[in-house]
SESEFI-894572 format. One record per atom (N, C-alpha, C, CB): atom name; residue in one letter; x, y, z; residue number from 1. Coordinates in pm, 1 decimal. Glycine has a CB too. Layout:
   at   aa          X          Y          Z     i
   CA    A          X          Y          Z   NUM
...
END
This chain:
   at   aa          X          Y          Z     i
    N    M    -4720.6     8796.0    -7655.9     1
   CA    M    -4631.6     8728.9    -7586.9     1
    C    M    -4473.1     8781.7    -7586.5     1
   CB    M    -4645.5     8598.7    -7637.3     1
    N    P    -4482.3     8807.4    -7393.7     2
   CA    P    -4375.0     8867.7    -7315.1     2
    C    P    -4252.6     8850.8    -7420.4     2
   CB    P    -4350.8     8789.4    -7159.9     2
    N    R    -4189.8     8978.9    -7420.6     3
   CA    R    -4020.8     8967.2    -7466.7     3
    C    R    -3931.3     8878.9    -7370.5     3
   CB    R    -3943.0     9127.0    -7464.2     3
    N    F    -3966.1     8894.4    -7259.0     4
   CA    F    -3845.9     8826.5    -7139.3     4
    C    F    -3897.4     8657.9    -7106.7     4
   CB    F    -3854.4     8937.8    -6950.6     4
    N    P    -3849.4     8551.1    -7095.1     5
   CA    P    -3940.2     8489.3    -7024.4     5
    C    P    -3992.1     8471.9    -6896.8     5
   CB    P    -3925.0     8417.6    -7043.8     5
    N    R    -4158.7     8464.8    -6849.0     6
   CA    R    -4176.8     8458.8    -6695.0     6
    C    R    -4201.7     8294.8    -6680.8     6
   CB    R    -4320.2     8565.0    -6631.5     6
    N    S    -4213.8     8337.7    -6542.2     7
   CA    S    -4260.3     8177.7    -6488.6     7
    C    S    -4379.6     8215.5    -6500.2     7
   CB    S    -4221.3     8106.7    -6330.3     7
    N    N    -4495.1     8097.0    -6420.7     8
   CA    N    -4598.0     8099.4    -6381.9     8
    C    N    -4608.7     8066.5    -6264.3     8
   CB    N    -4659.6     8050.5    -6443.2     8
    N    S    -4562.3     8155.8    -6199.0     9
   CA    S    -4567.3     8165.6    -6032.9     9
    C    S    -4759.0     8233.1    -5948.4     9
   CB    S    -4406.0     8317.7    -5993.1     9
    N    L    -4757.5     8294.5    -6109.5    10
   CA    L    -4877.8     8400.7    -6033.0    10
    C    L    -4995.0     8290.0    -6131.8    10
   CB    L    -4871.0     8642.5    -6086.3    10
    N    P    -5126.9     8305.0    -6000.6    11
   CA    P    -5237.9     8267.7    -6056.1    11
    C    P    -5264.6     8328.4    -6200.2    11
   CB    P    -5337.6     8298.2    -5964.7    11
    N    S    -5384.1     8278.0    -6278.4    12
   CA    S    -5436.2     8316.8    -6437.8    12
    C    S    -5515.3     8441.5    -6324.5    12
   CB    S    -5564.4     8163.6    -6569.7    12
    N    L    -5546.5     8543.6    -6447.9    13
   CA    L    -5658.9     8654.9    -6400.2    13
    C    L    -5811.2     8625.5    -6371.4    13
   CB    L    -5667.2     8757.4    -6506.6    13
    N    T    -5818.1     8508.8    -6411.7    14
   CA    T    -5978.9     8420.2    -6416.1    14
    C    T    -5962.9     8394.2    -6271.7    14
   CB    T    -6003.7     8249.1    -6529.3    14
    N    T    -5910.5     8398.6    -6181.9    15
   CA    T    -5889.7     8282.7    -6112.6    15
    C    T    -5863.3     8365.1    -5991.6    15
   CB    T    -5777.2     8176.5    -6166.5    15
    N    I    -5789.8     8467.3    -6020.6    16
   CA    I    -5839.2     8570.0    -5904.3    16
    C    I    -5922.3     8646.6    -5891.4    16
   CB    I    -5778.1     8639.5    -5872.9    16
    N    W    -6001.6     8694.4    -6024.8    17
   CA    W    -6095.5     8820.2    -6020.5    17
    C    W    -6216.3     8751.3    -6121.3    17
   CB    W    -6011.3     8987.2    -6089.8    17
    N    P    -6283.9     8580.6    -6015.9    18
   CA    P    -6343.3     8525.8    -6140.0    18
    C    P    -6469.1     8627.8    -6138.9    18
   CB    P    -6382.4     8348.0    -6135.5    18
    N    E    -6516.4     8657.6    -6083.1    19
   CA    E    -6651.6     8762.5    -6112.8    19
    C    E    -6660.1     8888.7    -6168.8    19
   CB    E    -6711.5     8796.6    -6005.1    19
    N    F    -6564.8     8931.0    -6185.4    20
   CA    F    -6529.7     9026.1    -6258.7    20
    C    F    -6590.0     9046.0    -6442.0    20
   CB    F    -6384.0     9006.2    -6238.7    20
    N    E    -6720.2     9094.3    -6429.7    21
   CA    E    -6769.8     9126.0    -6575.8    21
    C    E    -6787.7     9290.8    -6576.0    21
   CB    E    -6928.6     9039.7    -6614.5    21
    N    G    -6679.0     9389.0    -6544.1    22
   CA    G    -6687.0     9500.2    -6587.2    22
    C    G    -6699.4     9626.4    -6499.3    22
   CB    G    -6773.5     9487.9    -6661.5    22
    N    F    -6654.5     9700.2    -6566.6    23
   CA    F    -6660.0     9838.8    -6440.8    23
    C    F    -6796.2     9899.0    -6511.2    23
   CB    F    -6488.5     9987.1    -6439.3    23
    N    K    -6871.0     9937.1    -6356.1    24
   CA    K    -6985.8    10029.7    -6357.2    24
    C    K    -6981.6    10194.1    -6444.6    24
   CB    K    -7007.2    10051.9    -6198.5    24
    N    P    -7113.2    10194.3    -6468.0    25
   CA    P    -7093.4    10361.5    -6552.7    25
    C    P    -7047.2    10410.6    -6514.7    25
   CB    P    -7168.3    10457.2    -6582.0    25
    N    A    -7067.9    10452.5    -6396.3    26
   CA    A    -7069.5    10598.8    -6311.4    26
    C    A    -6912.3    10604.0    -6169.3    26
   CB    A    -7274.1    10600.0    -6206.0    26
    N    E    -6831.6    10435.6    -6229.4    27
   CA    E    -6757.8    10377.4    -6152.1    27
    C    E    -6581.6    10469.4    -6226.9    27
   CB    E    -6795.1    10183.0    -6167.1    27
    N    S    -6491.5    10481.3    -6128.2    28
   CA    S    -6393.6    10516.8    -6182.0    28
    C    S    -6250.0    10405.4    -6229.6    28
   CB    S    -6370.7    10615.0    -6093.6    28
    N    K    -6274.9    10406.7    -6365.2    29
   CA    K    -6186.2    10255.6    -6358.7    29
    C    K    -6057.1    10280.7    -6346.4    29
   CB    K    -6193.8    10157.7    -6488.2    29
    N    Q    -5988.9    10363.1    -6349.6    30
   CA    Q    -5829.3    10373.5    -6252.9    30
    C    Q    -5855.4    10383.9    -6093.5    30
   CB    Q    -5728.2    10536.7    -6295.5    30
    N    R    -5984.9    10390.9    -6060.4    31
   CA    R    -5938.2    10419.1    -5896.8    31
    C    R    -5955.2    10221.8    -5890.1    31
   CB    R    -6091.6    10559.9    -5756.5    31
    N    K    -6097.6    10196.9    -5912.9    32
   CA    K    -6112.5    10056.3    -5900.6    32
    C    K    -6023.2     9937.6    -5968.9    32
   CB    K    -6233.7    10040.1    -5940.3    32
    N    L    -5897.0    10003.0    -6065.9    33
   CA    L    -5810.7     9914.0    -6110.1    33
    C    L    -5683.5     9917.5    -5987.7    33
   CB    L    -5767.8     9956.0    -6269.1    33
    N    H    -5707.3    10044.3    -5922.6    34
   CA    H    -5593.0    10062.0    -5856.8    34
    C    H    -5631.0     9924.7    -5718.6    34
   CB    H    -5574.5    10253.0    -5806.5    34
    N    D    -5762.1     9979.7    -5652.8    35
   CA    D    -5764.2     9875.6    -5526.8    35
    C    D    -5730.7     9714.0    -5570.8    35
   CB    D    -5928.9     9879.7    -5453.8    35
    N    L    -5775.3     9677.8    -5713.0    36
   CA    L    -5789.9     9540.8    -5742.8    36
    C    L    -5646.3     9472.7    -5715.7    36
   CB    L    -5842.3     9522.4    -5894.7    36
    N    L    -5590.8     9599.3    -5807.8    37
   CA    L    -5416.0     9538.9    -5809.1    37
    C    L    -5328.8     9567.7    -5723.1    37
   CB    L    -5333.7     9577.4    -5916.4    37
    N    A    -5396.1     9668.8    -5668.0    38
   CA    A    -5293.5     9685.3    -5459.6    38
    C    A    -5344.8     9548.0    -5359.5    38
   CB    A    -5383.7     9890.9    -5318.2    38
    N    S    -5439.1     9456.7    -5364.5    39
   CA    S    -5462.4     9398.6    -5305.0    39
    C    S    -5383.1     9265.9    -5420.8    39
   CB    S    -5603.6     9425.6    -5253.5    39
    N    A    -5419.0     9269.1    -5510.4    40
   CA    A    -5305.0     9129.4    -5574.2    40
    C    A    -5212.6     9183.5    -5531.4    40
   CB    A    -5275.6     9083.6    -5744.9    40
    N    A    -5134.4     9266.1    -5550.1    41
   CA    A    -4996.6     9264.2    -5526.9    41
    C    A    -4902.0     9243.6    -5393.2    41
   CB    A    -4970.7     9368.8    -5570.4    41
    N    R    -5032.0     9265.7    -5283.6    42
   CA    R    -4997.4     9242.2    -5150.6    42
    C    R    -5027.4     9129.7    -5151.6    42
   CB    R    -5048.9     9312.9    -5047.7    42
    N    Q    -5085.3     9035.0    -5196.3    43
   CA    Q    -5104.0     8869.8    -5164.3    43
    C    Q    -4971.8     8807.0    -5259.9    43
   CB    Q    -5289.8     8795.8    -5228.6    43
    N    A    -4953.7     8883.3    -5372.7    44
   CA    A    -4815.2     8845.3    -5443.4    44
    C    A    -4662.1     8849.3    -5396.4    44
   CB    A    -4810.5     8922.5    -5546.1    44
    N    R    -4711.7     8923.4    -5304.7    45
   CA    R    -4594.6     8952.5    -5234.8    45
    C    R    -4472.3     8880.1    -5146.4    45
   CB    R    -4638.6     9018.7    -5172.8    45
    N    G    -4362.5     8837.7    -5138.1    46
   CA    G    -4317.4     8709.1    -5088.9    46
    C    G    -4183.3     8795.9    -5042.8    46
   CB    G    -4304.8     8562.8    -5209.1    46
    N    S    -4111.6     8720.5    -5003.9    47
   CA    S    -3973.0     8774.6    -4916.9    47
    C    S    -3867.8     8763.3    -5068.5    47
   CB    S    -3909.0     8635.5    -4743.4    47
    N    Q    -3911.7     8703.2    -5178.4    48
   CA    Q    -3812.8     8735.0    -5302.9    48
    C    Q    -3906.0     8779.2    -5455.2    48
   CB    Q    -3710.1     8573.8    -5334.1    48
    N    V    -3789.8     8879.8    -5523.1    49
   CA    V    -3901.5     8952.5    -5645.8    49
    C    V    -3937.5     8839.5    -5715.6    49
   CB    V    -3835.2     9074.6    -5766.5    49
    N    R    -4079.7     8857.0    -5785.1    50
   CA    R    -4063.8     8781.0    -5869.0    50
    C    R    -4184.6     8817.2    -5973.1    50
   CB    R    -4053.2     8649.5    -5810.3    50
    N    P    -4223.0     8777.1    -6096.7    51
   CA    P    -4290.2     8924.8    -6214.9    51
    C    P    -4439.4     8904.7    -6173.3    51
   CB    P    -4269.6     8900.5    -6441.0    51
    N    F    -4457.0     8959.7    -6160.7    52
   CA    F    -4652.7     9021.4    -6191.3    52
    C    F    -4681.7     9050.3    -6351.8    52
   CB    F    -4695.7     9218.5    -6099.5    52
    N    Y    -4799.3     9067.7    -6292.0    53
   CA    Y    -4883.5     9077.2    -6424.0    53
    C    Y    -4828.3     9162.1    -6544.2    53
   CB    Y    -5019.9     9138.2    -6389.2    53
    N    S    -4821.2     9157.6    -6667.3    54
   CA    S    -4770.6     9269.9    -6750.6    54
    C    S    -4887.0     9353.8    -6781.3    54
   CB    S    -4699.6     9222.7    -6882.3    54
    N    V    -4854.8     9471.0    -6824.1    55
   CA    V    -4913.5     9623.0    -6854.5    55
    C    V    -5023.5     9561.6    -6955.2    55
   CB    V    -4787.4     9757.5    -6935.8    55
    N    R    -5006.7     9442.6    -7014.1    56
   CA    R    -5103.3     9406.8    -7159.0    56
    C    R    -5225.8     9357.6    -7094.7    56
   CB    R    -5037.0     9273.3    -7278.3    56
    N    Q    -5135.9     9250.6    -7032.7    57
   CA    Q    -5207.0     9139.9    -6963.0    57
    C    Q    -5332.0     9193.1    -6926.5    57
   CB    Q    -5134.6     9084.0    -6840.4    57
    N    I    -5311.4     9296.8    -6805.8    58
   CA    I    -5388.2     9370.8    -6733.9    58
    C    I    -5512.4     9479.5    -6833.9    58
   CB    I    -5275.8     9450.9    -6643.8    58
    N    A    -5446.9     9492.3    -6930.8    59
   CA    A    -5565.5     9571.7    -7021.8    59
    C    A    -5632.7     9500.8    -7064.6    59
   CB    A    -5539.2     9649.0    -7130.5    59
    N    G    -5576.7     9383.8    -7097.0    60
   CA    G    -5635.9     9323.9    -7222.9    60
    C    G    -5781.1     9258.6    -7124.5    60
   CB    G    -5508.8     9184.9    -7319.3    60
    N    F    -5756.6     9168.6    -7005.4    61
   CA    F    -5830.3     9114.4    -6931.5    61
    C    F    -5968.9     9240.6    -6890.3    61
   CB    F    -5729.8     9057.5    -6813.8    61
    N    F    -5893.2     9379.4    -6820.2    62
   CA    F    -5979.7     9448.5    -6762.8    62
    C    F    -6061.4     9529.1    -6905.0    62
   CB    F    -5900.4     9543.3    -6645.5    62
    N    Q    -6017.8     9524.6    -7012.7    63
   CA    Q    -6039.3     9595.5    -7112.4    63
    C    Q    -6041.1     9751.9    -7148.2    63
   CB    Q    -6126.7     9554.6    -7130.8    63
    N    V    -5879.7     9771.8    -7058.2    64
   CA    V    -5878.7     9937.7    -7049.9    64
    C    V    -5743.7     9973.3    -7114.0    64
   CB    V    -5887.3    10005.8    -6880.3    64
    N    S    -5720.7    10058.3    -7136.0    65
   CA    S    -5593.8    10128.1    -7229.7    65
    C    S    -5462.5    10074.7    -7160.8    65
   CB    S    -5591.7    10319.3    -7227.2    65
    N    T    -5385.3    10068.2    -7196.7    66
   CA    T    -5189.7    10028.2    -7177.1    66
    C    T    -5199.5    10185.3    -7044.2    66
   CB    T    -5024.3    10073.1    -7414.7    66
    N    S    -5213.0    10278.5    -7095.8    67
   CA    S    -5171.4    10391.8    -7035.5    67
    C    S    -5241.4    10409.0    -6896.6    67
   CB    S    -5195.7    10505.1    -7126.7    67
    N    T    -5368.6    10335.7    -6926.2    68
   CA    T    -5474.8    10368.9    -6771.0    68
    C    T    -5357.0    10235.8    -6673.5    68
   CB    T    -5738.2    10292.8    -6795.3    68
    N    V    -5333.8    10118.7    -6717.0    69
   CA    V    -5323.3    10038.0    -6650.7    69
    C    V    -5125.2    10078.3    -6612.5    69
   CB    V    -5390.9     9896.2    -6729.3    69
    N    A    -5068.5    10139.8    -6648.9    70
   CA    A    -4918.4    10156.5    -6665.5    70
    C    A    -4941.1    10320.1    -6564.1    70
   CB    A    -4846.7    10164.0    -6875.3    70
    N    T    -4996.4    10377.6    -6593.2    71
   CA    T    -5105.2    10528.9    -6441.8    71
    C    T    -5087.2    10471.6    -6350.3    71
   CB    T    -5308.0    10571.8    -6425.5    71
    N    V    -5146.4    10347.7    -6306.0    72
   CA    V    -5224.0    10249.8    -6212.2    72
    C    V    -5038.2    10175.5    -6168.3    72
   CB    V    -5384.0    10113.1    -6322.3    72
    N    Y    -5003.7    10125.2    -6227.1    73
   CA    Y    -4880.4    10063.4    -6191.9    73
    C    Y    -4768.1    10184.5    -6180.8    73
   CB    Y    -4842.2     9947.8    -6305.4    73
    N    R    -4732.3    10273.9    -6185.6    74
   CA    R    -4651.4    10399.3    -6141.7    74
    C    R    -4775.4    10457.3    -6030.2    74
   CB    R    -4605.1    10523.6    -6295.1    74
    N    Q    -4837.7    10455.4    -5953.3    75
   CA    Q    -4955.8    10518.5    -5832.6    75
    C    Q    -4930.5    10369.1    -5757.2    75
   CB    Q    -5169.5    10565.4    -5898.2    75
    N    L    -4892.7    10254.7    -5821.0    76
   CA    L    -4842.6    10156.7    -5697.4    76
    C    L    -4746.5    10154.7    -5632.5    76
   CB    L    -4830.5    10051.8    -5716.6    76
    N    D    -4642.8    10170.8    -5749.9    77
   CA    D    -4492.5    10160.7    -5713.5    77
    C    D    -4461.1    10296.7    -5605.3    77
   CB    D    -4388.8    10169.6    -5872.3    77
    N    R    -4533.1    10375.6    -5651.6    78
   CA    R    -4480.8    10531.5    -5539.0    78
    C    R    -4527.5    10515.1    -5369.9    78
   CB    R    -4590.3    10711.2    -5604.1    78
    N    E    -4664.7    10419.5    -5414.9    79
   CA    E    -4664.5    10316.5    -5273.7    79
    C    E    -4602.1    10215.8    -5202.9    79
   CB    E    -4738.4    10261.2    -5269.1    79
    N    E    -4515.4    10206.6    -5299.9    80
   CA    E    -4402.8    10073.4    -5275.7    80
    C    E    -4508.4     9923.0    -5238.7    80
   CB    E    -4274.4    10118.3    -5101.2    80
    N    I    -4602.0     9939.9    -5280.7    81
   CA    I    -4707.3     9806.5    -5277.7    81
    C    I    -4749.4     9768.2    -5488.7    81
   CB    I    -4909.1     9881.8    -5152.7    81
    N    G    -4665.7     9807.0    -5564.7    82
   CA    G    -4646.4     9776.9    -5686.6    82
    C    G    -4583.4     9705.2    -5757.8    82
   CB    G    -4631.1     9835.2    -5720.3    82
    N    R    -4557.9     9697.4    -5872.7    83
   CA    R    -4462.1     9621.9    -5924.2    83
    C    R    -4306.1     9630.5    -5887.1    83
   CB    R    -4478.3     9641.8    -6046.8    83
    N    A    -4253.4     9704.6    -5824.9    84
   CA    A    -4110.3     9725.6    -5783.5    84
    C    A    -4125.2     9602.7    -5661.8    84
   CB    A    -4065.6     9909.1    -5725.2    84
    N    S    -4183.3     9614.0    -5602.0    85
   CA    S    -4189.2     9533.3    -5427.2    85
    C    S    -4282.8     9376.1    -5493.6    85
   CB    S    -4333.4     9670.1    -5253.6    85
    N    C    -4249.6     9342.4    -5608.9    86
   CA    C    -4364.8     9243.7    -5628.0    86
    C    C    -4241.6     9136.9    -5785.4    86
   CB    C    -4575.6     9364.7    -5696.3    86
    N    R    -4231.0     9266.1    -5841.7    87
   CA    R    -4162.7     9183.0    -6002.9    87
    C    R    -4022.0     9235.8    -6062.5    87
   CB    R    -4278.4     9215.6    -6151.3    87
    N    E    -3950.3     9185.8    -6084.8    88
   CA    E    -3844.4     9223.7    -6128.1    88
    C    E    -3824.0     9377.3    -6196.4    88
   CB    E    -3818.9     9125.2    -6206.0    88
    N    R    -3723.6     9469.8    -6220.4    89
   CA    R    -3742.6     9588.3    -6300.1    89
    C    R    -3695.1     9531.5    -6447.8    89
   CB    R    -3650.6     9724.7    -6239.1    89
    N    V    -3713.9     9572.4    -6532.7    90
   CA    V    -3724.2     9545.1    -6635.9    90
    C    V    -3634.6     9633.9    -6747.5    90
   CB    V    -3849.6     9542.3    -6642.9    90
END
């Protein structure tokens, strides 16, 4: 459960990636996760700042560590397409 109230303005993760069945053995999880989240962040971006998916939500859905998700979020923030552009800073 999140520490702060969240609105449900974003679609569920299974709605966005209904066909995700896991990463391929030789595939870089971090690179693939970056590409998927960058696409989702671009689609979610609007004129107002709004909540984005939590690190734990993403880690649980993609079955990766929270540190992997945090690393990808930092990369997206540096590229100005990540959480900073679509979610409130906490």
